[in-house]
VOLO-288695 format. One record per residue (C-alpha): x, y, z; residue number from 1. Coordinates in pm, 1 decimal, always signed. Example, Ala and Ser with C-alpha at 12.3 -4.5 7.8 and 13.67 -1.06 7.14 Angstrom:
! residues 2
<site xx="+1230.0" yy="-450.0" zz="+780.0" k="1"/>
<site xx="+1367.0" yy="-106.0" zz="+714.0" k="2"/>
***
This chain:
! residues 391
<site xx="+759.1" yy="-1214.6" zz="+722.9" k="1"/>
<site xx="+484.7" yy="-1273.1" zz="+448.0" k="2"/>
<site xx="+548.5" yy="-1306.7" zz="+114.7" k="3"/>
<site xx="+286.7" yy="-1277.1" zz="-164.5" k="4"/>
<site xx="+265.2" yy="-1264.8" zz="-559.2" k="5"/>
<site xx="+39.6" yy="-982.6" zz="-685.9" k="6"/>
<site xx="+202.3" yy="-1114.4" zz="-946.3" k="7"/>
<site xx="+527.0" yy="-959.2" zz="-809.0" k="8"/>
<site xx="+617.9" yy="-1050.8" zz="-442.2" k="9"/>
<site xx="+585.1" yy="-817.8" zz="-171.1" k="10"/>
<site xx="+740.8" yy="-819.5" zz="+187.0" k="11"/>
<site xx="+512.7" yy="-705.1" zz="+478.7" k="12"/>
<site xx="+684.3" yy="-401.2" zz="+617.8" k="13"/>
<site xx="+623.3" yy="-407.5" zz="+960.1" k="14"/>
<site xx="+934.7" yy="-630.6" zz="+1034.3" k="15"/>
<site xx="+1125.6" yy="-536.3" zz="+727.0" k="16"/>
<site xx="+1474.6" yy="-429.8" zz="+892.8" k="17"/>
<site xx="+1468.6" yy="-724.0" zz="+1131.8" k="18"/>
<site xx="+1357.1" yy="-982.1" zz="+869.1" k="19"/>
<site xx="+1599.7" yy="-914.3" zz="+586.8" k="20"/>
<site xx="+1894.4" yy="-899.9" zz="+817.5" k="21"/>
<site xx="+1826.5" yy="-1227.0" zz="+923.0" k="22"/>
<site xx="+1725.4" yy="-1341.2" zz="+554.6" k="23"/>
<site xx="+1505.5" yy="-1587.2" zz="+672.2" k="24"/>
<site xx="+1268.9" yy="-1468.8" zz="+957.7" k="25"/>
<site xx="+1313.5" yy="-1385.5" zz="+1317.0" k="26"/>
<site xx="+1446.1" yy="-1642.4" zz="+1585.1" k="27"/>
<site xx="+1324.7" yy="-1687.9" zz="+1935.1" k="28"/>
<site xx="+1403.2" yy="-1425.2" zz="+2203.9" k="29"/>
<site xx="+1706.8" yy="-1544.3" zz="+2392.5" k="30"/>
<site xx="+1804.0" yy="-1333.4" zz="+2697.8" k="31"/>
<site xx="+2137.1" yy="-1197.2" zz="+2663.1" k="32"/>
<site xx="+2346.1" yy="-974.2" zz="+2957.6" k="33"/>
<site xx="+2315.4" yy="-623.0" zz="+2865.7" k="34"/>
<site xx="+2045.2" yy="-719.4" zz="+2586.1" k="35"/>
<site xx="+1682.2" yy="-772.2" zz="+2574.3" k="36"/>
<site xx="+1750.9" yy="-1073.8" zz="+2356.3" k="37"/>
<site xx="+1784.2" yy="-1158.2" zz="+1994.9" k="38"/>
<site xx="+1588.6" yy="-1104.2" zz="+1645.2" k="39"/>
<site xx="+1739.3" yy="-1280.5" zz="+1342.9" k="40"/>
<site xx="+2064.9" yy="-1336.9" zz="+1503.9" k="41"/>
<site xx="+2111.3" yy="-955.6" zz="+1586.6" k="42"/>
<site xx="+2109.8" yy="-842.7" zz="+1954.5" k="43"/>
<site xx="+1836.3" yy="-608.2" zz="+2088.4" k="44"/>
<site xx="+1985.0" yy="-300.5" zz="+2292.7" k="45"/>
<site xx="+1854.5" yy="-312.5" zz="+2646.8" k="46"/>
<site xx="+1760.7" yy="+22.4" zz="+2752.8" k="47"/>
<site xx="+2045.4" yy="+204.3" zz="+2941.1" k="48"/>
<site xx="+1996.9" yy="+418.9" zz="+3252.6" k="49"/>
<site xx="+2070.3" yy="+784.1" zz="+3215.7" k="50"/>
<site xx="+2046.2" yy="+1107.9" zz="+3417.6" k="51"/>
<site xx="+1726.9" yy="+1279.1" zz="+3284.0" k="52"/>
<site xx="+1794.5" yy="+1645.3" zz="+3186.0" k="53"/>
<site xx="+1430.0" yy="+1700.5" zz="+3074.4" k="54"/>
<site xx="+1099.8" yy="+1494.2" zz="+3143.9" k="55"/>
<site xx="+804.5" yy="+1397.2" zz="+2952.2" k="56"/>
<site xx="+470.4" yy="+1489.9" zz="+3088.9" k="57"/>
<site xx="+137.8" yy="+1359.3" zz="+2927.3" k="58"/>
<site xx="-100.5" yy="+1642.3" zz="+2890.8" k="59"/>
<site xx="-377.6" yy="+1426.3" zz="+2792.7" k="60"/>
<site xx="-469.2" yy="+1079.7" zz="+2635.7" k="61"/>
<site xx="-763.6" yy="+959.2" zz="+2424.9" k="62"/>
<site xx="-808.0" yy="+605.3" zz="+2267.4" k="63"/>
<site xx="-908.2" yy="+612.5" zz="+1903.1" k="64"/>
<site xx="-899.5" yy="+223.4" zz="+1834.9" k="65"/>
<site xx="-618.2" yy="-20.3" zz="+1733.6" k="66"/>
<site xx="-445.4" yy="+41.7" zz="+1425.2" k="67"/>
<site xx="-374.4" yy="-308.4" zz="+1310.4" k="68"/>
<site xx="-99.8" yy="-411.6" zz="+1099.0" k="69"/>
<site xx="-75.6" yy="-66.0" zz="+920.5" k="70"/>
<site xx="+109.3" yy="+271.6" zz="+991.1" k="71"/>
<site xx="-168.1" yy="+484.8" zz="+1067.8" k="72"/>
<site xx="-100.8" yy="+839.2" zz="+1200.7" k="73"/>
<site xx="-320.7" yy="+1149.8" zz="+1302.6" k="74"/>
<site xx="-367.1" yy="+1437.4" zz="+1114.9" k="75"/>
<site xx="-379.6" yy="+1814.3" zz="+1278.7" k="76"/>
<site xx="-591.5" yy="+2121.8" zz="+1196.2" k="77"/>
<site xx="-597.8" yy="+2456.2" zz="+1323.9" k="78"/>
<site xx="-844.3" yy="+2344.1" zz="+1614.0" k="79"/>
<site xx="-905.5" yy="+2000.3" zz="+1568.9" k="80"/>
<site xx="-697.9" yy="+1615.5" zz="+1556.9" k="81"/>
<site xx="-824.3" yy="+1358.7" zz="+1357.7" k="82"/>
<site xx="-747.6" yy="+973.0" zz="+1417.8" k="83"/>
<site xx="-845.1" yy="+639.1" zz="+1302.0" k="84"/>
<site xx="-842.5" yy="+286.2" zz="+1380.3" k="85"/>
<site xx="-768.0" yy="+17.8" zz="+1156.1" k="86"/>
<site xx="-1124.8" yy="-111.8" zz="+1165.0" k="87"/>
<site xx="-1239.8" yy="+221.7" zz="+1023.9" k="88"/>
<site xx="-1357.1" yy="+444.5" zz="+1332.0" k="89"/>
<site xx="-1261.4" yy="+786.3" zz="+1258.2" k="90"/>
<site xx="-1246.5" yy="+1043.8" zz="+1544.9" k="91"/>
<site xx="-1195.3" yy="+1396.2" zz="+1582.9" k="92"/>
<site xx="-1074.4" yy="+1528.6" zz="+1875.3" k="93"/>
<site xx="-1008.6" yy="+1893.7" zz="+2025.2" k="94"/>
<site xx="-658.5" yy="+1977.4" zz="+1974.9" k="95"/>
<site xx="-601.1" yy="+2143.6" zz="+2325.4" k="96"/>
<site xx="-799.2" yy="+1903.0" zz="+2560.3" k="97"/>
<site xx="-814.0" yy="+1582.4" zz="+2356.6" k="98"/>
<site xx="-1212.5" yy="+1535.6" zz="+2434.3" k="99"/>
<site xx="-1412.7" yy="+1393.1" zz="+2132.0" k="100"/>
<site xx="-1575.1" yy="+1591.6" zz="+1927.7" k="101"/>
<site xx="-1744.6" yy="+1327.7" zz="+1705.1" k="102"/>
<site xx="-1655.7" yy="+957.7" zz="+1602.4" k="103"/>
<site xx="-1808.4" yy="+773.0" zz="+1270.3" k="104"/>
<site xx="-1765.4" yy="+453.1" zz="+1122.3" k="105"/>
<site xx="-1632.4" yy="+481.0" zz="+776.0" k="106"/>
<site xx="-1751.2" yy="+132.0" zz="+692.5" k="107"/>
<site xx="-1399.8" yy="+56.3" zz="+549.0" k="108"/>
<site xx="-1072.5" yy="-124.9" zz="+693.9" k="109"/>
<site xx="-863.0" yy="+180.5" zz="+715.2" k="110"/>
<site xx="-511.2" yy="+107.5" zz="+575.5" k="111"/>
<site xx="-363.7" yy="+449.6" zz="+486.6" k="112"/>
<site xx="-466.5" yy="+789.1" zz="+679.5" k="113"/>
<site xx="-541.8" yy="+1020.8" zz="+823.0" k="114"/>
<site xx="-454.7" yy="+1285.8" zz="+548.7" k="115"/>
<site xx="-614.4" yy="+1649.9" zz="+579.6" k="116"/>
<site xx="-630.1" yy="+1981.6" zz="+400.6" k="117"/>
<site xx="-857.3" yy="+2193.4" zz="+193.6" k="118"/>
<site xx="-1123.6" yy="+2113.7" zz="+445.5" k="119"/>
<site xx="-1126.8" yy="+1739.8" zz="+392.9" k="120"/>
<site xx="-1031.0" yy="+1475.4" zz="+586.2" k="121"/>
<site xx="-911.7" yy="+1145.0" zz="+404.8" k="122"/>
<site xx="-851.8" yy="+772.7" zz="+480.2" k="123"/>
<site xx="-810.4" yy="+498.4" zz="+250.6" k="124"/>
<site xx="-843.6" yy="+122.7" zz="+263.6" k="125"/>
<site xx="-684.4" yy="-195.4" zz="+172.3" k="126"/>
<site xx="-922.7" yy="-228.3" zz="-136.5" k="127"/>
<site xx="-852.6" yy="+107.7" zz="-285.9" k="128"/>
<site xx="-1136.6" yy="+316.9" zz="-150.6" k="129"/>
<site xx="-1047.0" yy="+674.7" zz="-73.3" k="130"/>
<site xx="-1319.7" yy="+867.6" zz="+169.4" k="131"/>
<site xx="-1331.4" yy="+1236.4" zz="+196.6" k="132"/>
<site xx="-1505.4" yy="+1401.0" zz="+477.4" k="133"/>
<site xx="-1568.8" yy="+1709.4" zz="+593.5" k="134"/>
<site xx="-1454.7" yy="+1854.0" zz="+935.2" k="135"/>
<site xx="-1791.7" yy="+1782.2" zz="+1060.2" k="136"/>
<site xx="-1778.0" yy="+1419.9" zz="+993.0" k="137"/>
<site xx="-2010.8" yy="+1440.5" zz="+681.6" k="138"/>
<site xx="-1899.8" yy="+1241.5" zz="+386.8" k="139"/>
<site xx="-1799.4" yy="+1432.0" zz="+63.9" k="140"/>
<site xx="-1706.6" yy="+1178.6" zz="-177.4" k="141"/>
<site xx="-1595.1" yy="+843.5" zz="-216.6" k="142"/>
<site xx="-1334.5" yy="+750.7" zz="-472.2" k="143"/>
<site xx="-1143.4" yy="+423.9" zz="-621.1" k="144"/>
<site xx="-752.4" yy="+385.4" zz="-687.9" k="145"/>
<site xx="-581.7" yy="+95.4" zz="-869.6" k="146"/>
<site xx="-494.0" yy="-95.2" zz="-517.8" k="147"/>
<site xx="-438.5" yy="-76.7" zz="-152.5" k="148"/>
<site xx="-379.0" yy="+270.2" zz="-11.3" k="149"/>
<site xx="-92.0" yy="+217.0" zz="+244.8" k="150"/>
<site xx="-22.2" yy="+604.9" zz="+330.9" k="151"/>
<site xx="-218.6" yy="+898.9" zz="+408.3" k="152"/>
<site xx="-367.9" yy="+1093.9" zz="+112.1" k="153"/>
<site xx="-221.4" yy="+1454.8" zz="+56.3" k="154"/>
<site xx="-419.0" yy="+1782.2" zz="-44.4" k="155"/>
<site xx="-264.1" yy="+2060.3" zz="-239.6" k="156"/>
<site xx="-411.0" yy="+2310.9" zz="-489.7" k="157"/>
<site xx="-723.0" yy="+2140.6" zz="-512.2" k="158"/>
<site xx="-566.3" yy="+1780.7" zz="-557.6" k="159"/>
<site xx="-595.8" yy="+1485.9" zz="-347.3" k="160"/>
<site xx="-278.5" yy="+1281.2" zz="-408.6" k="161"/>
<site xx="-304.8" yy="+909.0" zz="-340.7" k="162"/>
<site xx="-51.5" yy="+670.8" zz="-344.7" k="163"/>
<site xx="-143.0" yy="+289.1" zz="-393.5" k="164"/>
<site xx="+58.9" yy="-20.8" zz="-326.5" k="165"/>
<site xx="+133.7" yy="-99.2" zz="-686.3" k="166"/>
<site xx="+334.1" yy="+207.7" zz="-713.2" k="167"/>
<site xx="+90.1" yy="+405.2" zz="-899.8" k="168"/>
<site xx="+20.8" yy="+760.3" zz="-780.4" k="169"/>
<site xx="-328.6" yy="+925.7" zz="-856.7" k="170"/>
<site xx="-452.8" yy="+1273.2" zz="-872.2" k="171"/>
<site xx="-800.7" yy="+1338.6" zz="-758.0" k="172"/>
<site xx="-1019.8" yy="+1650.6" zz="-792.2" k="173"/>
<site xx="-1040.3" yy="+1771.6" zz="-425.2" k="174"/>
<site xx="-1418.3" yy="+1885.5" zz="-506.4" k="175"/>
<site xx="-1575.4" yy="+1541.4" zz="-624.7" k="176"/>
<site xx="-1281.8" yy="+1281.0" zz="-627.5" k="177"/>
<site xx="-1271.1" yy="+1221.0" zz="-980.3" k="178"/>
<site xx="-947.6" yy="+1134.4" zz="-1129.9" k="179"/>
<site xx="-748.8" yy="+1412.8" zz="-1288.7" k="180"/>
<site xx="-444.0" yy="+1230.7" zz="-1357.3" k="181"/>
<site xx="-246.7" yy="+906.6" zz="-1305.1" k="182"/>
<site xx="+123.5" yy="+851.6" zz="-1282.8" k="183"/>
<site xx="+245.2" yy="+504.1" zz="-1319.6" k="184"/>
<site xx="+600.7" yy="+307.9" zz="-1397.6" k="185"/>
<site xx="+728.0" yy="-40.4" zz="-1413.8" k="186"/>
<site xx="+854.5" yy="-187.3" zz="-1102.4" k="187"/>
<site xx="+1120.4" yy="-482.3" zz="-1021.8" k="188"/>
<site xx="+972.8" yy="-808.7" zz="-983.5" k="189"/>
<site xx="+1107.5" yy="-822.6" zz="-622.7" k="190"/>
<site xx="+981.2" yy="-509.5" zz="-425.0" k="191"/>
<site xx="+928.8" yy="-413.1" zz="-48.4" k="192"/>
<site xx="+576.4" yy="-360.7" zz="+63.4" k="193"/>
<site xx="+600.9" yy="-7.8" zz="+149.7" k="194"/>
<site xx="+408.4" yy="+249.1" zz="+330.2" k="195"/>
<site xx="+584.4" yy="+540.1" zz="+157.8" k="196"/>
<site xx="+363.4" yy="+822.7" zz="+18.7" k="197"/>
<site xx="+436.5" yy="+1156.6" zz="-127.5" k="198"/>
<site xx="+590.7" yy="+1480.4" zz="-12.0" k="199"/>
<site xx="+454.2" yy="+1812.0" zz="-136.1" k="200"/>
<site xx="+653.0" yy="+2106.0" zz="-193.7" k="201"/>
<site xx="+565.7" yy="+2430.4" zz="-367.5" k="202"/>
<site xx="+361.4" yy="+2259.9" zz="-629.4" k="203"/>
<site xx="+562.5" yy="+1973.0" zz="-648.1" k="204"/>
<site xx="+493.5" yy="+1598.1" zz="-524.2" k="205"/>
<site xx="+823.6" yy="+1383.5" zz="-473.2" k="206"/>
<site xx="+797.4" yy="+1031.5" zz="-457.0" k="207"/>
<site xx="+1043.8" yy="+734.5" zz="-403.6" k="208"/>
<site xx="+995.0" yy="+403.6" zz="-560.7" k="209"/>
<site xx="+1126.1" yy="+50.3" zz="-617.3" k="210"/>
<site xx="+1483.7" yy="+16.9" zz="-729.5" k="211"/>
<site xx="+1600.7" yy="+348.8" zz="-577.5" k="212"/>
<site xx="+1413.7" yy="+580.9" zz="-788.6" k="213"/>
<site xx="+1310.3" yy="+936.5" zz="-714.2" k="214"/>
<site xx="+1056.6" yy="+1127.6" zz="-910.3" k="215"/>
<site xx="+941.8" yy="+1493.9" zz="-906.9" k="216"/>
<site xx="+562.1" yy="+1544.3" zz="-1036.7" k="217"/>
<site xx="+396.9" yy="+1814.4" zz="-1139.5" k="218"/>
<site xx="+70.7" yy="+1829.6" zz="-901.5" k="219"/>
<site xx="-154.9" yy="+2003.1" zz="-1163.3" k="220"/>
<site xx="-103.9" yy="+1739.6" zz="-1394.7" k="221"/>
<site xx="+114.1" yy="+1428.9" zz="-1293.1" k="222"/>
<site xx="+391.3" yy="+1480.3" zz="-1515.6" k="223"/>
<site xx="+727.9" yy="+1421.8" zz="-1426.0" k="224"/>
<site xx="+955.0" yy="+1724.8" zz="-1390.2" k="225"/>
<site xx="+1237.1" yy="+1504.8" zz="-1351.5" k="226"/>
<site xx="+1370.9" yy="+1149.8" zz="-1219.0" k="227"/>
<site xx="+1703.0" yy="+1021.1" zz="-1058.9" k="228"/>
<site xx="+1860.8" yy="+729.8" zz="-929.1" k="229"/>
<site xx="+1920.6" yy="+778.9" zz="-508.9" k="230"/>
<site xx="+2040.9" yy="+400.3" zz="-502.5" k="231"/>
<site xx="+2151.0" yy="+114.2" zz="-734.3" k="232"/>
<site xx="+2060.4" yy="-251.7" zz="-649.9" k="233"/>
<site xx="+2373.8" yy="-413.6" zz="-551.5" k="234"/>
<site xx="+2455.5" yy="-799.1" zz="-454.2" k="235"/>
<site xx="+2407.9" yy="-1140.6" zz="-625.5" k="236"/>
<site xx="+2053.5" yy="-1256.3" zz="-453.6" k="237"/>
<site xx="+1697.7" yy="-1091.1" zz="-516.5" k="238"/>
<site xx="+1703.3" yy="-1002.2" zz="-149.6" k="239"/>
<site xx="+2046.3" yy="-872.8" zz="-165.8" k="240"/>
<site xx="+1955.6" yy="-646.1" zz="-477.0" k="241"/>
<site xx="+1669.1" yy="-499.2" zz="-309.2" k="242"/>
<site xx="+1715.4" yy="-91.5" zz="-283.2" k="243"/>
<site xx="+1390.8" yy="+54.4" zz="-243.3" k="244"/>
<site xx="+1274.9" yy="+417.0" zz="-106.6" k="245"/>
<site xx="+1030.3" yy="+288.2" zz="+140.1" k="246"/>
<site xx="+986.9" yy="+624.4" zz="+290.1" k="247"/>
<site xx="+879.0" yy="+979.3" zz="+216.5" k="248"/>
<site xx="+1138.0" yy="+1218.4" zz="+72.0" k="249"/>
<site xx="+1213.1" yy="+1529.4" zz="+259.0" k="250"/>
<site xx="+1225.0" yy="+1859.6" zz="+91.5" k="251"/>
<site xx="+1264.7" yy="+2221.8" zz="+153.1" k="252"/>
<site xx="+1311.1" yy="+2519.2" zz="-68.0" k="253"/>
<site xx="+1626.2" yy="+2424.7" zz="-181.6" k="254"/>
<site xx="+1693.1" yy="+2074.5" zz="-177.2" k="255"/>
<site xx="+1520.5" yy="+1724.8" zz="-162.7" k="256"/>
<site xx="+1657.6" yy="+1394.1" zz="+15.6" k="257"/>
<site xx="+1553.8" yy="+1052.6" zz="+10.7" k="258"/>
<site xx="+1725.1" yy="+745.1" zz="+134.1" k="259"/>
<site xx="+1662.9" yy="+378.5" zz="+28.1" k="260"/>
<site xx="+1672.6" yy="+55.0" zz="+206.6" k="261"/>
<site xx="+1988.8" yy="-167.1" zz="+174.1" k="262"/>
<site xx="+2099.5" yy="+149.5" zz="-48.7" k="263"/>
<site xx="+2205.5" yy="+539.8" zz="+26.5" k="264"/>
<site xx="+2083.1" yy="+858.3" zz="+125.6" k="265"/>
<site xx="+2119.8" yy="+1141.9" zz="-120.3" k="266"/>
<site xx="+2016.7" yy="+1477.1" zz="-172.0" k="267"/>
<site xx="+1948.4" yy="+1676.9" zz="-498.4" k="268"/>
<site xx="+1879.7" yy="+2019.0" zz="-612.4" k="269"/>
<site xx="+1497.2" yy="+2041.7" zz="-580.9" k="270"/>
<site xx="+1430.7" yy="+2247.0" zz="-909.3" k="271"/>
<site xx="+1626.7" yy="+2019.5" zz="-1168.0" k="272"/>
<site xx="+1725.3" yy="+1689.3" zz="-972.1" k="273"/>
<site xx="+2095.6" yy="+1770.4" zz="-989.7" k="274"/>
<site xx="+2310.2" yy="+1543.5" zz="-741.6" k="275"/>
<site xx="+2443.9" yy="+1719.8" zz="-437.0" k="276"/>
<site xx="+2586.4" yy="+1452.3" zz="-227.6" k="277"/>
<site xx="+2492.1" yy="+1065.6" zz="-128.6" k="278"/>
<site xx="+2599.7" yy="+850.9" zz="+130.1" k="279"/>
<site xx="+2586.5" yy="+462.2" zz="+201.6" k="280"/>
<site xx="+2303.3" yy="+459.3" zz="+490.0" k="281"/>
<site xx="+2026.5" yy="+224.4" zz="+483.4" k="282"/>
<site xx="+1684.6" yy="+300.9" zz="+631.4" k="283"/>
<site xx="+1337.7" yy="+217.8" zz="+614.3" k="284"/>
<site xx="+1165.3" yy="+439.5" zz="+839.4" k="285"/>
<site xx="+1270.8" yy="+779.9" zz="+655.2" k="286"/>
<site xx="+1421.6" yy="+1107.9" zz="+756.6" k="287"/>
<site xx="+1328.2" yy="+1428.6" zz="+880.4" k="288"/>
<site xx="+1469.3" yy="+1777.3" zz="+725.1" k="289"/>
<site xx="+1494.5" yy="+2085.5" zz="+965.8" k="290"/>
<site xx="+1678.6" yy="+2361.3" zz="+864.6" k="291"/>
<site xx="+2050.5" yy="+2258.3" zz="+846.4" k="292"/>
<site xx="+2002.0" yy="+1885.7" zz="+965.2" k="293"/>
<site xx="+1890.7" yy="+1540.8" zz="+842.9" k="294"/>
<site xx="+1769.7" yy="+1325.7" zz="+1138.1" k="295"/>
<site xx="+1717.4" yy="+961.4" zz="+1053.6" k="296"/>
<site xx="+1684.1" yy="+623.7" zz="+1200.0" k="297"/>
<site xx="+1884.7" yy="+383.2" zz="+1017.5" k="298"/>
<site xx="+1819.6" yy="+9.9" zz="+956.8" k="299"/>
<site xx="+1963.2" yy="-125.8" zz="+1258.5" k="300"/>
<site xx="+1774.8" yy="+128.7" zz="+1485.9" k="301"/>
<site xx="+2034.5" yy="+402.1" zz="+1520.2" k="302"/>
<site xx="+1960.4" yy="+748.0" zz="+1519.0" k="303"/>
<site xx="+2159.8" yy="+985.3" zz="+1304.9" k="304"/>
<site xx="+2216.5" yy="+1376.8" zz="+1251.9" k="305"/>
<site xx="+2356.9" yy="+1491.1" zz="+925.8" k="306"/>
<site xx="+2457.0" yy="+1794.0" zz="+796.9" k="307"/>
<site xx="+2199.7" yy="+1882.2" zz="+522.7" k="308"/>
<site xx="+2466.2" yy="+2064.1" zz="+304.9" k="309"/>
<site xx="+2758.9" yy="+1795.5" zz="+299.1" k="310"/>
<site xx="+2598.6" yy="+1470.0" zz="+466.3" k="311"/>
<site xx="+2858.2" yy="+1460.0" zz="+702.8" k="312"/>
<site xx="+2771.3" yy="+1282.5" zz="+1050.7" k="313"/>
<site xx="+2712.2" yy="+1562.2" zz="+1337.6" k="314"/>
<site xx="+2624.4" yy="+1256.8" zz="+1591.3" k="315"/>
<site xx="+2499.1" yy="+901.2" zz="+1604.1" k="316"/>
<site xx="+2319.2" yy="+728.5" zz="+1907.4" k="317"/>
<site xx="+2371.4" yy="+339.2" zz="+1875.7" k="318"/>
<site xx="+2201.5" yy="+260.4" zz="+2196.2" k="319"/>
<site xx="+1847.5" yy="+190.3" zz="+2037.4" k="320"/>
<site xx="+1982.4" yy="-96.3" zz="+1820.7" k="321"/>
<site xx="+1712.1" yy="-326.1" zz="+1687.6" k="322"/>
<site xx="+1443.8" yy="-187.9" zz="+1903.8" k="323"/>
<site xx="+1249.8" yy="-90.7" zz="+1559.3" k="324"/>
<site xx="+1307.2" yy="+291.8" zz="+1611.1" k="325"/>
<site xx="+1059.9" yy="+527.9" zz="+1428.2" k="326"/>
<site xx="+1146.1" yy="+817.9" zz="+1213.4" k="327"/>
<site xx="+1269.1" yy="+1055.9" zz="+1445.2" k="328"/>
<site xx="+1096.5" yy="+1416.2" zz="+1484.1" k="329"/>
<site xx="+1323.7" yy="+1705.5" zz="+1580.5" k="330"/>
<site xx="+1185.0" yy="+2000.8" zz="+1785.7" k="331"/>
<site xx="+1288.6" yy="+2242.2" zz="+2024.0" k="332"/>
<site xx="+1617.9" yy="+2124.6" zz="+2168.6" k="333"/>
<site xx="+1518.4" yy="+1755.9" zz="+2114.8" k="334"/>
<site xx="+1470.1" yy="+1504.0" zz="+1918.8" k="335"/>
<site xx="+1196.7" yy="+1209.9" zz="+1954.5" k="336"/>
<site xx="+1156.6" yy="+860.9" zz="+1838.7" k="337"/>
<site xx="+957.6" yy="+561.1" zz="+1965.5" k="338"/>
<site xx="+1010.0" yy="+181.7" zz="+1966.8" k="339"/>
<site xx="+854.1" yy="-150.6" zz="+1960.0" k="340"/>
<site xx="+793.2" yy="-152.9" zz="+2334.5" k="341"/>
<site xx="+590.7" yy="+150.7" zz="+2346.3" k="342"/>
<site xx="+894.7" yy="+384.7" zz="+2503.3" k="343"/>
<site xx="+905.9" yy="+747.9" zz="+2358.4" k="344"/>
<site xx="+1283.1" yy="+857.9" zz="+2389.1" k="345"/>
<site xx="+1390.3" yy="+1221.2" zz="+2391.7" k="346"/>
<site xx="+1744.2" yy="+1299.3" zz="+2282.2" k="347"/>
<site xx="+1933.2" yy="+1616.0" zz="+2288.5" k="348"/>
<site xx="+1981.8" yy="+1791.7" zz="+1956.4" k="349"/>
<site xx="+2317.8" yy="+1880.9" zz="+2035.7" k="350"/>
<site xx="+2483.3" yy="+1531.0" zz="+2051.0" k="351"/>
<site xx="+2217.8" yy="+1280.9" zz="+2075.7" k="352"/>
<site xx="+2250.1" yy="+1187.1" zz="+2417.1" k="353"/>
<site xx="+1921.7" yy="+1076.8" zz="+2610.1" k="354"/>
<site xx="+1758.0" yy="+1334.7" zz="+2765.3" k="355"/>
<site xx="+1407.3" yy="+1192.8" zz="+2841.6" k="356"/>
<site xx="+1190.8" yy="+859.1" zz="+2817.7" k="357"/>
<site xx="+863.8" yy="+755.0" zz="+2913.8" k="358"/>
<site xx="+645.8" yy="+437.2" zz="+2847.6" k="359"/>
<site xx="+299.9" yy="+507.0" zz="+2736.2" k="360"/>
<site xx="+32.4" yy="+217.2" zz="+2699.4" k="361"/>
<site xx="+294.6" yy="-67.5" zz="+2600.8" k="362"/>
<site xx="+167.8" yy="-60.8" zz="+2255.3" k="363"/>
<site xx="+450.4" yy="-24.5" zz="+1966.8" k="364"/>
<site xx="+497.7" yy="+334.1" zz="+1853.4" k="365"/>
<site xx="+537.2" yy="+262.9" zz="+1471.3" k="366"/>
<site xx="+509.6" yy="+601.5" zz="+1330.4" k="367"/>
<site xx="+705.3" yy="+938.3" zz="+1382.4" k="368"/>
<site xx="+571.0" yy="+1175.9" zz="+1658.7" k="369"/>
<site xx="+410.0" yy="+1465.2" zz="+1527.7" k="370"/>
<site xx="+460.9" yy="+1833.3" zz="+1684.4" k="371"/>
<site xx="+176.9" yy="+1951.3" zz="+1864.7" k="372"/>
<site xx="+147.5" yy="+2307.6" zz="+2035.9" k="373"/>
<site xx="+504.7" yy="+2306.0" zz="+2203.0" k="374"/>
<site xx="+480.0" yy="+1950.8" zz="+2238.7" k="375"/>
<site xx="+427.4" yy="+1602.2" zz="+2104.4" k="376"/>
<site xx="+132.0" yy="+1360.7" zz="+1946.5" k="377"/>
<site xx="+203.7" yy="+1003.9" zz="+1970.8" k="378"/>
<site xx="-15.8" yy="+742.9" zz="+1838.6" k="379"/>
<site xx="+61.1" yy="+372.6" zz="+1956.3" k="380"/>
<site xx="-52.8" yy="+59.8" zz="+1788.0" k="381"/>
<site xx="-317.4" yy="-21.5" zz="+2048.4" k="382"/>
<site xx="-494.4" yy="+338.3" zz="+1974.3" k="383"/>
<site xx="-357.7" yy="+517.8" zz="+2249.7" k="384"/>
<site xx="-334.5" yy="+902.8" zz="+2133.2" k="385"/>
<site xx="-100.5" yy="+1100.5" zz="+2358.5" k="386"/>
<site xx="-0.9" yy="+1484.0" zz="+2388.9" k="387"/>
<site xx="+310.4" yy="+1524.9" zz="+2545.4" k="388"/>
<site xx="+511.4" yy="+1819.8" zz="+2677.6" k="389"/>
<site xx="+896.1" yy="+1807.0" zz="+2756.0" k="390"/>
<site xx="+1068.6" yy="+2037.4" zz="+2963.6" k="391"/>
***
């Protein structure tokens, strides 16, 4: 775990849940019967055997380069997939076959990406650079924001929305990269270094902040439409009082929901921000909203399905405890999550039981799978990009 002053202290997000549960870093790995070992005094679940009711199959595999310490993710368009390495190699692949169409060197160390939309392919750097390419790999423009870009830039209604590590959100003109607006707010002295970006729904950008705040911004001018508190800091020490929203909110036409680390999950009326319900669940990975249900991985690695209307638990799978489980992705009859050893797990959407499992290249899966043509697209830390089906 790394602490730094900027002037505030930031936590390295990669091992956040493990480090904070230990309140002092990770211990050595000790073999325990029924468990892989220990992290910060907490047992890591050993994978249990189960009778497969489905099977993952690799449709194609490509290598786009190591992602490094940052949480990089691929972007999809109608006929293409765009991926990036941490060292700045940006690659376009054919969506159906995975074959490389082009590969360019951006010249930056990429810390946020890939974003796409409006004919643009976007990446950001640890120095605040934002680069926009067209779909043929030609640089359209380069802009600068106030600090490191830790999430994929988003595009909507002619605006590129970029979240920087200092908590500011910039709206850039999609045509030339010039800044159209800037949203900024004060932050607590101690915050989690977060890869959270924004979630866009019907002309509104929803963003979570340190201290458990959730804000709705008008995309056209960056003005706040409403603000609410998802979670209030609790505890006696600075560590105990951290209650930051470190993942993207989720939204549909009716409601928006967010979850805080060491805090709560809560849902609100999307138009006015009026509270609907809340529960004490902690997560630094985030959630997925699909029709009637919310799917999330909590701070201990359990995968949970909640009723979006009431917040009641539909099912909970605790068999991936402390395996650094990714945010879930629900599709078809399954919920897919990755873990720190590079396993992809397919759970039944009915009851959360294991249905399928596959180990990819051994590199940690750190970002949620993405739905791709009746299957999934998964990026590993080592740079493997996999298209998989499940039957």
